[in-house]
N, C-alpha and C positions, 0 to 999 in steps of 0.2 A: 523554402522548406514547409512553411505553414500552409501554403496553397496546395502543395502536393498531398499533405495530410488531409486537408479538407476535400480534395478530389477523390481520395480513397474512401471517403464516407465517414471519417471520424469526426466527432464533435469535441469542442473544447470543454474541458472539465475544470481546469485550474483557472481562477479568475485573473484578469490582467492587473497590473499594478495601478495604484490609485493615481499616480502622476502621469499615466499614459494619456496622450492627447485624444486618441480615438479608442475608447474602451471596447474590449471584445466581449461578445456574448458568450455565456457559459451556462452549463446545466447545473443549477444550484443543488438539486437533490442528489445528483450523481457525485458531486463534490463532497457532500456530507457523507455518503456511503464510502467514498474513497478515503476520507479522513478516518473513519472508524476502522477500516482495514489496515491502514498504515499504523495507527496506534496499537492495534492488536499485534502486528508483526514486530514493532519496536518493543512491545512488552515482552515478547518471546525472546528477543535478542538480548535482553538484560541478563539472561542466563548463559553462562559461558559455554555449556555443552551445545547449545543451539547455535550461538553466534560463531563458534569455531568448527562446528560439525565434527565432533570427536568420533561419532559412530560411522563405521565404514559401509554398513548395509542400509539400504533405504528403509527397510521395515523397522529397524532399530531406531533410526532417526525420527521416523514418523511416530513411533511409540513415545520417544522422548518429548516430542512436540506436544503430543496429546496429554501426556502426564503434566507437563508444565502448564499447558492451557487449563487443565482441570484444577491445578493448584492455584493459579492466579484467579480463576473464576470463584473459588471458595473464598 
């Protein structure tokens, strides 16, 4: 599976475990950016309306996400 992903041109972002015999190379800067995005999404999911997606329309859901993002930013 890993070789197929590498053949497709993807690079490893998540570092390998410390106890791995042959450590894999990964992109440290991209991993930091990925971590920031994951934390932001998990911060949004703390709110029930976003986690369960109460809104039926995409525009309303987007507005809810924007409102919660603005509230958490303040």
